[in-house]
C-alpha positions as CSV (number, residue, x, y, z in Angstrom):
1,M,11.2,-24.2,-29.2
2,D,14.7,-23.3,-28.0
3,R,13.9,-19.9,-26.7
4,P,11.0,-18.2,-24.8
5,L,8.3,-16.4,-26.8
6,T,8.5,-12.7,-27.1
7,I,5.6,-10.5,-26.0
8,E,4.9,-9.8,-29.6
9,E,4.6,-13.5,-30.4
10,I,2.3,-14.1,-27.4
11,T,0.0,-11.2,-28.3
12,G,-0.3,-12.4,-31.9
13,H,-2.7,-15.1,-30.6
14,R,-6.5,-14.7,-29.8
15,T,-6.3,-17.0,-26.8
16,V,-3.3,-17.4,-24.5
17,V,-3.1,-20.1,-21.8
18,I,-0.7,-19.5,-18.9
19,E,0.3,-22.5,-16.9
20,G,2.9,-23.0,-14.2
21,G,3.6,-23.6,-10.6
22,D,2.4,-21.3,-7.8
23,G,4.2,-18.0,-7.5
24,V,6.0,-18.0,-10.9
25,G,4.3,-14.9,-12.3
26,K,1.2,-16.3,-14.2
27,S,-1.1,-13.7,-12.8
28,T,1.4,-10.9,-13.3
29,L,1.8,-11.8,-17.0
30,A,-2.0,-12.0,-17.4
31,K,-2.4,-8.5,-15.9
32,L,0.2,-7.2,-18.3
33,L,-1.7,-8.7,-21.3
34,V,-4.9,-7.1,-20.0
35,A,-3.5,-3.7,-19.3
36,Q,-1.2,-3.3,-22.3
37,H,-2.7,-5.5,-25.0
38,G,-6.5,-5.6,-24.4
39,F,-6.9,-9.2,-23.4
40,I,-9.8,-10.3,-21.2
41,S,-8.5,-12.3,-18.2
42,V,-10.1,-15.5,-17.0
43,H,-8.6,-16.9,-13.8
44,S,-9.3,-20.6,-13.2
45,P,-8.0,-21.7,-9.8
46,R,-10.0,-24.9,-9.8
47,T,-13.2,-26.0,-11.6
48,P,-15.7,-27.5,-9.1
49,D,-16.1,-31.3,-9.4
50,H,-19.8,-31.0,-10.4
51,Q,-19.0,-28.7,-13.3
52,D,-18.4,-30.2,-16.8
53,L,-15.0,-29.0,-18.0
54,V,-15.8,-29.3,-21.7
55,S,-18.9,-27.1,-21.4
56,R,-17.0,-24.5,-19.2
57,Y,-14.2,-24.1,-21.7
58,R,-16.5,-24.2,-24.8
59,E,-18.3,-21.2,-23.2
60,L,-15.1,-19.4,-22.4
61,L,-13.7,-19.9,-25.9
62,A,-17.0,-18.7,-27.5
63,R,-16.6,-15.3,-25.8
64,P,-15.7,-12.4,-28.1
65,G,-12.3,-10.7,-27.8
66,R,-8.9,-11.9,-26.9
67,L,-8.6,-14.2,-23.8
68,V,-5.8,-14.9,-21.4
69,L,-6.5,-18.0,-19.3
70,D,-4.6,-17.8,-16.0
71,R,-4.5,-21.5,-15.5
72,S,-6.9,-23.8,-17.3
73,F,-8.2,-27.4,-17.5
74,L,-4.6,-28.5,-18.3
75,S,-3.9,-28.1,-14.5
76,E,-6.4,-30.9,-13.9
77,L,-3.9,-33.3,-15.6
78,V,-1.4,-32.5,-12.8
79,Y,-3.4,-31.6,-9.8
80,G,-6.2,-34.1,-10.2
81,P,-4.1,-37.2,-9.6
82,L,-2.3,-35.4,-6.7
83,Y,-5.5,-34.3,-4.9
84,R,-8.0,-36.9,-5.9
85,G,-5.9,-39.8,-7.2
86,H,-7.2,-39.4,-10.7
87,S,-7.7,-36.7,-13.4
88,R,-11.3,-35.8,-14.5
89,L,-9.9,-35.6,-18.0
90,A,-8.4,-39.0,-18.5
């Protein structure tokens, strides 16, 4: 894609995942989607090591309504190797 998505394009989806570095506005965008477009926000700063990631996200995605995930398991691919030397996903 050669341009950013518009808010209309973003809100056309049932589930939106917001990823990015600290302080770039992920939570601000999630709050806007909740307040103005009826999404339910799920903030996932870090999933505990003992929790099964597949089960956690299967449960989240089974919830009714439109979801905005403020970070997700995708962060594990970046932060896992940095903090633990490996990702729990690979």
